[in-house]
Backbone bond lengths (Angstrom), bond angles and torsions (degrees), N, CA, C in turn:
res aa  C-N    CA-C-N  psi(-1)  N-CA   C-N-CA  omega(-1)  CA-C   N-CA-C  phi
1 M - - - 1.453 - - 1.575 105.26 -
2 S 1.316 114.01 139.26 1.438 121.47 -178.81 1.492 110.84 -80.17
3 H 1.369 112.22 147.11 1.453 122.19 -175.14 1.584 108.97 -122.92
4 C 1.341 112.10 153.50 1.506 116.74 172.70 1.464 110.19 -56.52
5 M 1.280 121.81 133.46 1.446 127.35 -174.62 1.570 112.61 -79.44
6 I 1.449 116.93 -1.07 1.391 122.14 178.22 1.496 110.81 -112.63
7 C 1.342 118.25 -56.87 1.420 121.09 -179.70 1.639 113.92 -101.61
8 F 1.230 115.69 -4.38 1.503 122.56 171.57 1.506 111.88 67.81
9 T 1.339 119.93 23.67 1.453 126.32 172.66 1.499 106.89 -72.33
10 E 1.351 113.95 146.60 1.507 117.97 176.92 1.504 113.06 -69.12
11 M 1.355 112.48 151.34 1.419 122.22 -173.00 1.535 108.92 -67.34
12 S 1.382 119.33 126.56 1.393 122.65 -175.56 1.577 106.19 -150.85
13 E 1.356 116.47 -164.05 1.477 123.37 -179.67 1.503 110.35 -57.59
14 R 1.371 117.68 -29.66 1.544 126.86 -167.97 1.481 102.19 -100.94
15 T 1.371 123.52 21.70 1.454 128.53 178.12 1.484 106.64 -128.04
16 T 1.358 115.12 138.11 1.486 118.70 177.81 1.494 109.60 -144.20
17 R 1.291 119.86 177.81 1.429 128.46 -178.17 1.457 109.91 -111.76
18 T 1.305 120.04 129.91 1.439 120.00 -176.84 1.569 109.21 -70.63
19 L 1.294 116.04 149.32 1.481 124.30 -178.68 1.517 112.14 -75.69
20 C 1.317 116.35 -23.83 1.535 118.28 -177.23 1.502 111.58 -85.45
21 C 1.367 119.30 -40.16 1.528 117.81 -174.95 1.470 112.43 -129.79
22 S 1.351 117.99 3.64 1.477 125.56 177.21 1.555 112.21 62.60
23 G 1.411 114.98 25.85 1.412 121.83 178.22 1.505 108.75 -74.43
24 V 1.368 113.87 156.02 1.495 118.30 176.44 1.482 108.18 -94.38
25 I 1.390 113.81 127.16 1.565 117.06 178.97 1.528 105.99 -146.19
26 C 1.318 119.48 144.41 1.555 118.96 177.84 1.540 103.99 -86.76
27 L 1.258 112.66 156.32 1.511 120.97 -173.55 1.600 111.46 -67.72
28 T 1.405 110.74 -25.22 1.481 111.94 179.33 1.546 111.55 -71.09
29 C 1.336 121.68 -31.34 1.399 126.31 177.79 1.522 108.58 -71.08
30 L 1.436 111.63 -45.94 1.449 115.75 -173.96 1.513 111.02 -66.79
31 E 1.330 115.15 -38.57 1.506 118.04 -177.90 1.539 110.99 -69.82
32 A 1.317 110.91 -38.33 1.541 112.87 176.74 1.456 116.03 -64.63
33 H 1.385 116.27 -38.11 1.462 122.17 175.27 1.524 110.59 -66.02
34 I 1.273 120.97 -38.30 1.490 120.81 -177.54 1.531 107.72 -73.15
35 V 1.308 120.13 -44.10 1.480 119.66 178.94 1.422 111.65 -66.63
36 S 1.351 126.41 -32.71 1.391 121.94 178.32 1.414 117.78 -68.49
37 K 1.409 116.74 -35.08 1.450 126.97 175.41 1.511 109.39 -67.48
38 I 1.300 117.14 -39.68 1.514 118.23 179.98 1.504 109.86 -68.57
39 N 1.371 116.94 -38.22 1.409 119.74 178.32 1.497 113.46 -67.29
40 E 1.312 119.71 -17.26 1.434 125.72 175.20 1.503 110.22 -90.70
41 A 1.327 121.18 1.54 1.457 126.65 -177.23 1.502 110.27 70.48
42 I 1.303 118.48 31.53 1.527 123.19 179.14 1.487 103.44 -106.17
43 V 1.469 119.47 116.10 1.331 128.92 -177.35 1.482 110.30 -98.41
44 A 1.390 121.49 -18.88 1.402 126.22 176.36 1.536 107.84 -94.16
45 V 1.351 116.18 78.72 1.499 122.83 -175.93 1.531 105.34 -78.09
46 I 1.319 115.93 122.85 1.403 121.58 175.69 1.541 111.45 -95.69
47 C 1.367 118.35 150.44 1.376 124.84 -177.76 1.521 108.54 -52.58
48 P 1.310 118.20 134.59 1.573 122.18 -173.44 1.504 110.83 -77.58
49 L 1.381 121.46 -9.96 1.477 124.89 175.61 1.481 113.25 -73.48
50 G 1.247 118.75 134.73 1.416 118.62 -169.32 1.549 115.32 -70.04
51 N 1.359 117.30 -22.28 1.433 118.92 178.20 1.461 116.96 -91.57
52 C 1.367 114.37 17.18 1.547 115.94 -177.84 1.610 105.77 -140.76
53 D 1.300 114.06 142.85 1.483 121.47 -179.80 1.528 107.66 -125.76
54 S 1.281 118.54 27.14 1.478 119.64 173.14 1.449 112.58 -86.78
55 L 1.378 113.80 157.24 1.505 121.02 -173.20 1.546 106.15 -87.98
56 V 1.339 114.32 140.73 1.432 121.72 168.76 1.593 110.34 -69.45
57 S 1.297 114.05 130.66 1.477 117.48 -176.92 1.464 112.39 -70.80
58 E 1.351 116.17 152.69 1.418 122.28 -175.35 1.550 111.20 -64.84
59 E 1.329 117.78 -33.18 1.463 119.74 177.31 1.439 109.87 -68.57
60 E 1.295 123.53 -39.76 1.491 123.61 172.57 1.449 114.05 -64.11
61 I 1.363 118.20 -37.38 1.527 118.54 174.77 1.535 109.52 -65.91
62 R 1.387 114.22 -35.37 1.496 113.56 176.35 1.525 116.55 -61.03
63 Q 1.437 110.88 -35.14 1.475 117.37 -179.69 1.437 113.74 -76.79
64 R 1.314 119.96 -27.73 1.484 122.94 -170.19 1.487 114.99 -92.82
65 V 1.260 118.63 -19.47 1.543 122.81 -178.13 1.479 114.69 -111.91
66 P 1.386 115.26 154.81 1.403 117.33 173.02 1.550 114.13 -57.10
67 V 1.318 120.13 169.27 1.389 122.62 -170.91 1.633 104.57 -75.76
68 E 1.299 120.52 -37.63 1.506 119.56 179.00 1.383 114.34 -64.93
69 V 1.479 116.60 -30.63 1.514 118.49 -179.94 1.502 103.91 -73.30
70 F 1.341 118.47 -45.79 1.528 119.56 179.91 1.513 112.73 -53.85
71 E 1.317 117.25 -45.06 1.477 120.20 175.94 1.506 108.26 -57.86
72 K 1.236 122.55 -46.78 1.430 123.33 -177.57 1.652 107.33 -61.86
73 Y 1.269 116.75 -36.58 1.478 122.48 174.77 1.474 109.71 -60.70
74 E 1.291 117.03 -48.27 1.502 119.28 176.98 1.484 115.93 -58.05
75 R 1.326 113.53 -42.79 1.549 120.35 177.99 1.432 110.88 -59.67
76 F 1.406 120.43 -47.21 1.418 122.96 179.17 1.530 110.69 -60.48
77 K 1.269 109.87 -44.14 1.507 113.77 179.76 1.466 114.79 -57.83
78 V 1.267 116.37 -47.10 1.527 124.28 174.05 1.570 108.99 -55.17
79 E 1.269 116.16 -48.72 1.491 121.72 -178.33 1.570 110.31 -58.82
80 I 1.294 111.97 -47.69 1.502 116.10 -176.24 1.481 112.66 -77.98
81 E 1.295 123.38 -33.56 1.522 119.77 177.12 1.415 111.24 -79.45
82 Q 1.270 120.59 -27.34 1.510 124.20 176.44 1.533 108.02 59.05
83 N 1.233 116.85 50.35 1.496 124.19 -178.96 1.616 104.58 -72.98
84 P 1.309 122.15 120.64 1.469 120.88 -177.05 1.560 110.41 -71.29
85 E 1.332 120.82 -8.09 1.385 122.88 175.07 1.394 118.57 -92.27
86 I 1.402 117.46 -9.64 1.470 126.10 -178.35 1.519 109.46 -128.29
87 K 1.269 115.71 126.59 1.451 123.60 178.76 1.495 113.15 -133.17
88 I 1.319 120.31 159.05 1.401 124.73 177.88 1.597 112.90 -102.01
89 C 1.284 114.85 136.01 1.426 117.27 -177.77 1.475 109.22 -69.83
90 P 1.379 116.03 132.26 1.520 122.08 -173.53 1.510 111.63 -70.34
91 G 1.343 116.29 -10.27 1.501 116.94 -171.98 1.525 109.41 -99.23
92 C 1.377 118.92 -44.92 1.452 121.56 -176.56 1.499 113.23 -123.79
93 S 1.391 121.00 3.29 1.430 121.75 -178.96 1.478 117.52 69.46
94 R 1.271 115.12 17.37 1.468 121.59 -177.18 1.509 105.98 -80.14
95 I 1.348 115.43 137.80 1.486 122.37 -174.12 1.582 107.22 -78.64
96 Y 1.332 118.81 137.08 1.448 116.61 -173.83 1.488 105.80 -140.58
97 Q 1.344 118.96 137.91 1.446 122.72 179.90 1.439 106.70 -119.15
98 H 1.324 118.29 119.80 1.479 122.34 178.54 1.444 114.31 -61.15
99 P 1.342 122.47 123.99 1.448 124.08 -175.02 1.529 113.24 -77.19
100 D 1.388 119.44 -23.79 1.434 120.93 -176.24 1.608 112.69 -112.71
101 L 1.309 113.61 15.96 1.502 116.90 -171.12 1.555 105.52 -66.23
102 E 1.339 121.35 -44.04 1.418 124.05 -179.97 1.457 112.36 -60.37
103 K 1.334 117.82 -42.45 1.504 123.05 178.29 1.544 109.45 -61.76
104 V 1.407 114.32 -41.52 1.447 114.98 -178.93 1.560 114.22 -66.58
105 E 1.327 115.30 -41.34 1.437 116.20 172.49 1.555 115.15 -66.32
106 R 1.264 113.74 -36.15 1.507 117.22 -174.70 1.684 105.47 -71.80
107 E 1.310 120.94 -47.15 1.342 123.49 -174.25 1.541 113.08 -86.96
108 K 1.273 117.21 -8.99 1.487 126.45 -177.51 1.497 111.19 58.19
109 V 1.337 113.19 47.84 1.457 120.86 179.29 1.568 106.99 -72.70
110 S 1.363 113.84 130.73 1.511 119.58 -178.76 1.426 113.00 -104.03
111 R 1.368 121.10 8.58 1.443 120.29 -175.56 1.572 106.89 -79.45
112 P 1.390 116.50 122.51 1.474 120.97 -178.67 1.429 111.22 -62.55
113 E 1.381 120.46 -24.81 1.493 119.97 -174.36 1.422 114.88 -64.25
114 V 1.360 119.45 -18.96 1.519 123.92 -178.58 1.531 108.11 -67.61
115 M 1.308 117.85 -19.81 1.397 121.55 179.15 1.471 118.70 -89.99
116 K 1.416 112.51 -2.45 1.403 118.97 177.93 1.538 115.99 -77.97
117 V 1.263 116.50 121.77 1.424 121.53 -168.12 1.622 106.97 -124.74
118 T 1.249 118.23 136.86 1.472 126.50 168.05 1.488 114.02 -110.99
119 C 1.268 114.18 120.73 1.521 117.95 -177.16 1.475 110.03 -70.71
120 S 1.324 115.79 130.88 1.422 119.92 175.13 1.454 117.46 -71.38
121 K 1.321 115.83 -14.84 1.488 119.63 176.35 1.479 116.85 -96.02
122 C 1.283 119.41 -52.28 1.443 121.62 -176.00 1.532 111.93 -104.48
123 R 1.436 117.50 -4.22 1.465 124.50 175.71 1.619 108.54 65.25
124 L 1.240 119.31 22.11 1.458 120.00 171.95 1.473 113.07 -75.26
125 V 1.305 121.49 127.74 1.435 122.95 176.44 1.608 107.85 -95.61
126 W 1.346 110.69 117.87 1.490 120.77 -175.79 1.434 112.02 -135.69
127 C 1.389 109.03 171.23 1.374 124.10 -176.74 1.571 110.36 -91.11
128 F 1.310 119.78 120.65 1.473 119.14 -179.59 1.514 111.74 -73.95
129 A 1.319 120.54 -19.74 1.475 120.87 -179.25 1.457 110.73 -79.19
130 C 1.334 123.68 -48.22 1.451 124.46 -176.32 1.546 115.22 -108.99
131 Q 1.443 115.47 -0.07 1.427 118.23 -179.71 1.520 117.63 59.49
132 A 1.271 119.52 31.58 1.413 132.07 179.16 1.577 109.05 -112.07
133 P 1.316 118.69 162.43 1.444 117.88 177.60 1.527 106.68 -63.20
134 W 1.288 113.70 154.75 1.464 123.61 -174.32 1.573 112.49 -56.90
135 H 1.357 115.85 124.08 1.521 120.62 -177.03 1.358 110.27 -117.21
136 H 1.332 117.99 86.77 1.469 127.28 -179.49 1.552 110.40 -62.58
137 G 1.378 115.25 126.95 1.458 118.97 176.61 1.567 117.18 81.62
138 L 1.377 115.09 3.46 1.400 117.73 -179.30 1.540 106.53 -133.71
139 T 1.330 113.21 147.33 1.428 119.37 174.62 1.477 111.74 -76.34
140 C 1.314 118.72 166.94 1.494 121.41 -175.03 1.555 109.92 -65.15
141 N 1.345 113.64 -37.69 1.549 118.77 -175.82 1.593 103.73 -71.99
142 E 1.215 123.66 -39.65 1.463 127.17 -178.57 1.540 107.83 -67.44
143 F 1.306 115.81 -40.39 1.479 117.12 -177.09 1.628 111.48 -73.02
144 C 1.356 116.57 -39.05 1.440 123.04 -175.95 1.502 107.32 -71.36
145 K 1.290 121.41 -33.56 1.383 125.19 -171.43 1.516 111.08 -75.29
146 G 1.368 117.63 -45.93 1.479 119.63 -173.01 1.467 120.94 -141.24
147 D 1.282 118.65 5.03 1.511 119.45 -173.99 1.525 106.83 -74.64
148 K 1.376 113.21 125.38 1.459 120.46 -175.51 1.494 114.39 -68.61
149 S 1.342 115.68 -30.31 1.445 121.21 -176.13 1.543 110.41 -66.86
150 L 1.337 114.66 -38.14 1.471 119.69 178.94 1.530 111.72 -65.51
151 K 1.372 115.94 -42.47 1.451 121.09 178.99 1.621 109.22 -67.52
152 I 1.253 117.35 -38.36 1.464 122.11 176.98 1.471 111.31 -61.37
153 W 1.429 115.10 -46.55 1.428 122.92 179.57 1.605 112.03 -63.83
154 A 1.320 113.32 -40.22 1.527 120.21 177.11 1.492 112.54 -59.93
155 K 1.367 113.49 -50.37 1.428 120.13 -173.91 1.523 113.68 -70.91
156 N 1.430 114.23 -29.80 1.360 119.64 178.79 1.604 116.09 51.87
157 R 1.292 108.18 50.54 1.530 116.89 -173.87 1.528 107.78 -56.23
158 G 1.434 109.34 143.71 1.533 119.32 176.33 1.527 107.26 87.38
159 Q 1.364 120.56 -10.55 1.509 117.62 179.66 1.604 106.24 -112.49
160 P 1.388 109.63 158.71 1.463 116.85 -175.61 1.543 115.59 -63.78
161 A 1.292 114.59 -30.69 1.539 116.36 -179.16 1.558 107.26 -130.93
162 R 1.322 109.61 151.34 1.541 115.54 -178.41 1.533 109.17 -83.88
163 N 1.322 112.64 162.07 1.462 117.31 -178.91 1.517 109.64 -82.39
164 A 1.320 118.27 -35.89 1.560 119.54 -177.99 1.552 107.36 -154.15
165 C 1.229 112.60 164.72 1.536 122.81 -174.83 1.526 104.72 -135.00
166 R 1.313 119.40 142.52 1.431 124.27 176.18 1.500 110.39 -89.71
167 C 1.379 118.04 142.30 1.428 123.03 175.47 1.586 103.71 -72.99
168 P 1.281 113.59 126.99 1.513 118.83 178.57 1.526 113.94 -64.29
169 K 1.226 121.13 -6.95 1.536 121.04 178.26 1.499 110.64 -105.68
170 C 1.333 117.75 -58.72 1.430 119.19 -173.58 1.632 112.69 -99.38
171 H 1.327 114.11 -7.65 1.471 122.82 172.39 1.508 114.28 69.15
172 V 1.331 115.11 16.83 1.489 117.01 175.54 1.547 109.99 -78.02
173 F 1.368 114.42 141.14 1.425 115.50 -174.58 1.659 106.75 -82.80
174 I 1.257 110.35 137.73 1.576 119.37 -170.97 1.566 106.08 -129.27
175 Q 1.349 118.43 123.90 1.390 127.45 179.25 1.473 111.11 -98.71
176 K 1.377 123.34 126.15 1.389 124.80 172.86 1.486 113.98 -87.96
177 S 1.339 120.01 127.20 1.498 119.23 -177.23 1.645 106.13 -97.59
178 S 1.388 117.63 -29.40 1.400 118.22 -178.82 1.549 107.11 -171.66
179 G 1.329 117.23 172.77 1.470 119.89 179.45 1.522 110.38 99.73
180 C 1.367 115.53 -171.04 1.388 125.07 175.62 1.506 115.27 -76.40
181 D 1.347 115.97 178.80 1.438 122.31 179.91 1.479 116.67 -84.55
182 H 1.294 116.69 -4.53 1.462 126.96 -179.81 1.550 110.37 -78.45
183 M 1.282 119.42 102.65 1.472 123.10 -168.65 1.501 106.99 -107.76
184 C 1.372 116.07 154.36 1.485 123.42 171.04 1.514 105.16 -134.31
185 C 1.331 112.63 118.18 1.516 118.94 179.36 1.516 107.96 -66.55
186 S 1.302 115.72 128.76 1.442 127.83 -177.76 1.622 110.19 -70.72
187 R 1.409 111.87 -21.80 1.506 115.02 -177.70 1.549 111.45 -90.26
188 C 1.311 117.57 -42.58 1.530 119.56 -171.96 1.531 107.61 -120.67
189 N 1.335 123.47 -0.31 1.466 129.73 179.80 1.570 112.28 55.85
190 T 1.351 111.02 31.32 1.489 114.20 173.66 1.574 111.12 -80.94
191 E 1.288 112.05 131.92 1.526 117.02 176.68 1.516 109.25 -90.23
192 F 1.322 113.78 126.44 1.501 121.74 179.34 1.401 114.30 -143.33
193 C 1.324 119.39 171.61 1.446 127.00 -179.67 1.517 108.83 -96.53
194 Y 1.323 120.19 123.15 1.535 123.39 -179.72 1.440 110.64 -65.23
195 R 1.409 116.67 -32.22 1.420 121.97 -173.50 1.575 113.98 -72.11
196 C 1.297 114.90 -48.82 1.507 120.44 -179.62 1.398 114.00 -104.10
197 G 1.409 123.15 -15.25 1.467 123.16 178.25 1.547 109.44 87.67
198 G 1.199 120.74 -5.05 1.547 120.80 -172.39 1.589 110.64 -87.31
199 K 1.380 112.15 151.36 1.460 114.07 174.42 1.532 117.61 -64.24
200 Y 1.275 116.50 159.41 1.373 116.96 176.46 1.547 111.57 -95.24
201 H 1.329 113.55 125.45 1.557 120.24 -174.48 1.535 105.44 -126.06
202 H 1.290 116.29 150.40 1.408 126.45 174.08 1.531 113.11 -142.94
203 L 1.297 116.54 119.07 1.418 122.41 176.05 1.552 110.41 -123.10
204 K 1.260 119.22 133.72 1.505 121.04 178.15 1.525 110.09 -60.93
205 F 1.336 116.83 133.99 1.368 126.78 176.76 1.544 113.37 75.01
206 I 1.349 115.64 -8.73 1.484 119.77 173.08 1.503 114.42 -103.52
207 G 1.284 118.02 -32.33 1.412 121.67 175.21 1.548 113.38 116.52
208 N 1.296 118.06 -169.65 1.536 123.62 179.97 1.541 108.14 -136.94
209 H 1.332 114.95 -167.63 1.426 122.63 -179.81 1.536 115.66 -68.32
210 Y 1.306 114.97 -23.26 1.520 119.68 179.60 1.616 112.59 -79.95
211 D 1.341 116.94 -22.94 1.437 115.89 -174.51 1.507 112.56 -76.70
212 R 1.343 113.14 134.50 1.411 121.77 -177.46 1.544 117.61 -63.77
213 F 1.415 113.66 -38.22 1.491 118.73 -170.38 1.568 107.16 -107.11
214 S 1.353 122.88 3.89 1.401 122.23 -178.91 1.556 109.22 -82.18
215 I 1.323 119.69 149.00 1.454 120.97 176.48 1.548 108.86 -68.43
216 L 1.319 119.65 -14.18 1.454 122.11 179.08 1.530 114.65 -92.54
217 G 1.409 112.49 -4.69 1.452 121.49 -176.57 1.560 113.50 -69.82
218 C 1.241 112.67 154.41 1.559 117.88 175.81 1.505 107.04 -64.00
219 K 1.386 111.48 142.69 1.501 119.11 177.89 1.507 109.17 -69.32
220 Y 1.317 121.76 -21.27 1.526 124.21 176.28 1.504 112.98 -76.73
221 N 1.289 118.20 -15.18 1.510 119.30 -177.33 1.447 113.20 -83.16
222 Y 1.461 123.91 -17.60 1.368 126.55 -176.80 1.521 108.79 -148.50
223 K 1.282 116.98 116.64 1.534 125.68 177.29 1.518 111.20 39.83
224 P 1.370 116.09 66.56 1.490 125.78 178.28 1.596 108.13 -57.86
225 D 1.263 117.37 -37.00 1.397 124.94 -173.68 1.605 113.88 -88.54
226 Q 1.281 115.29 -5.67 1.441 121.47 173.92 1.442 120.70 -131.40
227 P 1.411 112.30 70.29 1.496 122.52 -173.86 1.540 112.94 -51.44
228 A 1.297 118.08 -39.84 1.446 121.17 -175.72 1.563 109.12 -65.25
229 Q 1.299 118.64 -47.41 1.466 118.68 176.66 1.540 112.41 -68.78
230 R 1.211 122.00 -33.08 1.518 125.15 -179.50 1.505 102.27 -65.69
231 M 1.355 121.34 -54.11 1.441 119.69 -177.61 1.511 114.54 -61.08
232 A 1.366 114.74 -35.84 1.518 115.04 -179.56 1.518 110.49 -71.53
233 V 1.338 123.24 -40.71 1.472 124.18 177.97 1.565 109.25 -62.21
234 R 1.371 113.13 -51.56 1.441 114.93 -175.26 1.523 111.58 -65.40
235 G 1.387 113.42 -36.05 1.506 113.99 -177.78 1.531 109.35 -70.50
236 A 1.380 120.34 -37.67 1.449 122.85 178.56 1.436 109.18 -62.24
237 L 1.355 121.80 -44.90 1.541 125.38 177.08 1.519 111.94 -62.06
238 F 1.318 114.90 -37.09 1.472 116.47 -179.04 1.500 110.61 -73.35
239 S 1.372 119.63 -37.10 1.419 124.05 174.53 1.504 113.46 -61.35
240 G 1.364 114.97 -40.16 1.404 121.85 172.70 1.519 114.81 -60.62
241 Q 1.373 116.01 -39.10 1.353 119.12 175.66 1.485 114.41 -68.16
242 V 1.283 115.63 -38.53 1.483 122.94 179.17 1.635 107.98 -64.50
243 V 1.220 115.79 -39.74 1.476 120.02 179.29 1.485 113.58 -71.71
244 L 1.312 117.02 -43.25 1.438 124.09 -178.48 1.533 113.42 -70.43
245 A 1.301 112.99 -32.27 1.596 116.91 -173.36 1.415 107.85 -54.78
246 P 1.360 127.16 -53.22 1.434 123.79 -174.01 1.552 114.52 -66.64
247 I 1.410 112.11 -29.32 1.451 118.21 177.92 1.610 106.10 -68.30
248 V 1.275 119.32 -52.14 1.385 123.36 -179.32 1.499 111.85 -57.68
249 A 1.359 114.63 -37.16 1.561 117.72 179.81 1.478 109.64 -73.13
250 S 1.253 118.89 -36.30 1.514 118.96 178.86 1.546 111.44 -73.33
251 L 1.326 115.44 -31.66 1.500 116.16 175.08 1.555 109.27 -68.18
252 A 1.281 116.96 -42.26 1.457 119.08 179.72 1.437 112.09 -61.14
253 V 1.461 115.05 -45.09 1.549 116.09 179.41 1.550 109.36 -66.00
254 S 1.371 118.93 -35.67 1.421 121.12 -178.94 1.540 113.57 -65.86
255 A 1.405 111.91 -37.36 1.519 116.10 176.65 1.513 107.33 -71.02
256 G 1.325 117.46 -37.18 1.526 113.98 -178.08 1.572 111.55 -68.33
257 C 1.383 115.74 -32.78 1.477 120.00 175.60 1.502 110.35 -67.58
258 V 1.206 117.71 -39.65 1.562 123.60 178.67 1.558 110.03 -59.06
259 V 1.370 110.45 -52.84 1.392 118.31 -177.44 1.618 109.60 -64.84
260 L 1.255 118.21 -39.34 1.478 120.00 177.09 1.533 111.03 -65.25
261 G 1.340 112.68 -42.72 1.542 116.23 -178.22 1.539 110.60 -69.59
262 A 1.353 115.70 -34.25 1.427 113.89 179.45 1.546 111.34 -76.06
263 G 1.300 116.38 -24.26 1.479 120.63 174.92 1.635 109.80 -68.91
264 L 1.300 110.95 -43.72 1.539 113.76 179.41 1.486 112.27 -60.87
265 V 1.353 115.59 -34.08 1.509 121.75 -173.59 1.543 107.08 -79.28
266 V 1.318 111.57 -41.89 1.548 114.06 -171.08 1.599 109.61 -80.60
267 A 1.243 115.09 -30.54 1.556 119.29 -170.77 1.545 109.63 -55.01
268 P 1.323 119.58 -48.75 1.472 116.33 179.05 1.463 121.22 -56.35
269 F 1.371 109.54 -33.23 1.550 115.98 174.56 1.491 119.05 -88.88
270 Y 1.363 113.52 -20.44 1.459 113.50 -173.33 1.565 109.47 -76.98
271 T 1.379 115.74 -42.25 1.398 119.74 179.93 1.593 114.97 -49.69
272 P 1.380 110.29 -60.70 1.524 112.09 172.97 1.503 117.69 -50.83
273 Y 1.317 117.42 -39.83 1.480 124.69 179.49 1.539 107.89 -60.56
274 V 1.214 120.06 -43.85 1.456 124.49 -176.39 1.518 109.85 -69.82
275 L 1.440 119.39 -40.14 1.424 118.37 174.78 1.488 115.96 -70.65
276 I 1.358 119.36 -34.78 1.392 122.79 171.93 1.527 113.50 -59.25
277 K 1.416 114.90 -43.49 1.368 120.99 -179.19 1.604 112.56 -64.53
278 R 1.276 113.14 -36.40 1.498 118.36 179.86 1.524 109.78 -69.13
279 Q 1.358 114.05 -42.61 1.437 116.32 177.93 1.569 115.68 -63.90
280 R 1.357 111.41 -31.89 1.510 112.31 -179.22 1.561 107.47 -73.71
281 A 1.374 112.95 -37.30 1.511 113.94 -178.89 1.564 109.13 -61.02
282 K 1.386 118.02 -42.92 1.433 124.22 -177.19 1.432 107.85 -61.34
283 H 1.372 120.84 -45.40 1.429 125.81 -176.52 1.538 109.26 -64.71
284 K 1.312 117.52 -40.16 1.431 123.02 178.03 1.483 110.37 -64.81
285 L 1.276 116.79 -44.13 1.492 120.25 -175.65 1.621 107.53 -66.86
286 K 1.383 117.28 -40.04 1.396 122.10 177.94 1.482 114.88 -63.46
287 K 1.440 114.78 -36.52 1.389 122.32 177.25 1.484 113.78 -64.00
288 E 1.289 113.14 -40.58 1.549 122.90 177.84 1.474 114.14 -66.46
289 R 1.387 114.71 -37.94 1.448 117.97 175.98 1.473 113.23 -69.72
290 N 1.314 119.46 -34.89 1.518 125.50 178.10 1.614 107.21 -67.44
291 R 1.302 112.00 -41.62 1.521 114.44 178.23 1.560 111.26 -61.08
292 N 1.338 109.28 -42.58 1.539 110.95 -176.74 1.543 111.05 -71.25
293 V 1.304 117.24 -30.09 1.463 120.70 172.94 1.536 110.58 -63.08
294 M 1.326 118.69 -46.85 1.423 122.52 -179.81 1.421 113.60 -58.46
295 E 1.428 115.68 -49.79 1.485 120.99 174.48 1.530 115.59 -54.87
296 N 1.348 114.75 -37.26 1.559 114.51 -179.47 1.535 110.23 -72.44
297 C 1.354 109.55 -32.04 1.547 110.62 -178.91 1.491 112.26 -70.31
298 S 1.419 116.33 -36.98 1.501 119.69 -177.54 1.508 109.32 -67.91
299 V 1.377 113.79 -33.35 1.512 116.31 176.94 1.466 114.15 -67.73
């Protein structure tokens, strides 16, 4: 009887054969594999069987995962492919395809009203071109650079979570629908923190954005309401690291020099010592063998 090639359960109604390599796999393992990849924002899902590197079809993904997980898959796919005809609603993350975009491009229509979109789910009126709330009388660049209403909407003052965050490099507004605060801009690939808006940095012996006491750490990880104390503590620890770094380096160099010097002194004496010790051991073993031979002969 055939078994699942991952968890080794016997073939049953919950077991199937993959279309790409005809391998046996239970639906539980297949579904768990697809869901885990989608949660990691991976839309090119490879067959979980080790002897196959084919992609799982979109239709099979649709059949194997819940509706909300497949919607997340579609959103990630739109963000990665960056198809100019398909955008995501900044209010509810609903996928929207502009019906007249081809006509606009073909006839070179310059009326900005054609980019005005009303979401059928959350009823947000937004601009299809820049994915920001609708900005009547302003171009996308003018609105994104200095319009106060966009900044107020993004910060969402008085609420526990913000609506959107700007990429620290290209300054495009990005909205997080789920997941952790570690973001990666789909336009310029800059990694930043959605919570504080700062770039992710990592320096050896200094720390990274996750460290509470590092100067590179997120301000929300340690005393977010007391910036003076946070800066004082982190600055003091950083100063200590700067002061101790040359001391530790000099001690390491000194220790290395001592070990090297000791090796140069001991090496000329150690080799003869080892050879003499081996000769004595061989002589002792030979002497014991002769004694055993003599005892056997006398018996």
